[in-house]
ZAMARGU-4260 file (C-alpha; in steps of 0.2 Angstrom, whole numbers, plus 5000, padded with zeros to 4 digits):
<rodrens>
0) 5000/5000/5000 | 5005/5018/5000 | 5004/5031/5014 | 4988/5041/5016 | 4999/5057/5015
5) 5004/5059/4997 | 5017/5072/5002 | 5026/5058/5012 | 5045/5060/5008 | 5048/5041/5008
10) 5033/5039/4996 | 5039/5052/4984 | 5056/5045/4984 | 5050/5027/4981 | 5039/5033/4966
15) 5054/5043/4959 | 5065/5028/4960 | 5053/5017/4950 | 5051/5030/4936 | 5070/5033/4936
20) 5073/5014/4934 | 5060/5015/4920 | 5069/5029/4911 | 5085/5019/4913 | 5078/5004/4905
25) 5069/5014/4891 | 5085/5023/4887 | 5095/5007/4885 | 5081/4999/4874 | 5080/5013/4863
30) 5099/5015/4861 | 5100/4996/4858 | 5088/4998/4844 | 5097/5013/4836 | 5111/5023/4845
35) 5107/5038/4834 | 5089/5040/4841 | 5087/5054/4853 | 5078/5051/4870 | 5071/5067/4876
40) 5058/5072/4889 | 5047/5088/4892 | 5044/5087/4910 | 5037/5100/4922 | 5049/5111/4930
45) 5060/5104/4944 | 5057/5102/4960 | 5038/5104/4958 | 5038/5091/4944 | 5048/5079/4955
50) 5037/5080/4970 | 5020/5082/4961 | 5022/5072/4945 | 5037/5060/4948 | 5048/5068/4935
55) 5066/5069/4942 | 5074/5075/4926 | 5090/5081/4934 | 5094/5063/4939 | 5089/5057/4921
60) 5102/5069/4914 | 5115/5066/4927 | 5114/5047/4925 | 5112/5048/4906 | 5094/5041/4905
65) 5089/5054/4892 | 5099/5064/4879 | 5089/5080/4881 | 5077/5088/4893 | 5065/5103/4889
70) 5056/5108/4905 | 5039/5115/4903 | 5044/5133/4908 | 5027/5141/4906 | 5025/5158/4915
75) 5013/5173/4913 | 5027/5186/4910 | 5045/5187/4904 | 5053/5191/4920 | 5045/5176/4928
80) 5050/5165/4913 | 5068/5171/4915 | 5069/5168/4933 | 5062/5150/4932 | 5074/5147/4917
85) 5088/5152/4928 | 5082/5141/4942 | 5080/5126/4930 | 5098/5128/4923 | 5104/5128/4941
90) 5099/5110/4942 | 5109/5105/4927 | 5128/5101/4930 | 5140/5109/4918 | 5144/5092/4910
95) 5126/5090/4905 | 5123/5107/4897 | 5124/5108/4878
</rodrens>
């Protein structure tokens, strides 16, 4: 079963571990079929996306489970967009930036 409190840290981590493992296996299967295929994802912005939608994309990039991530950085004004973009880039290690 799962905890009644969906914000339970253990439950969030468990769900993220399962999805991370899925991305690992998916990436390996796609690349085995054709190494030139590009595996990409357009998840919600991190930390919100990880906690609410089980999308831990910094882990996917860091462990090479995806080739490219395009976070859904939707905002109502340009200043908010720029601030959120800077925040999202802070979660990407320099070795993973292209």
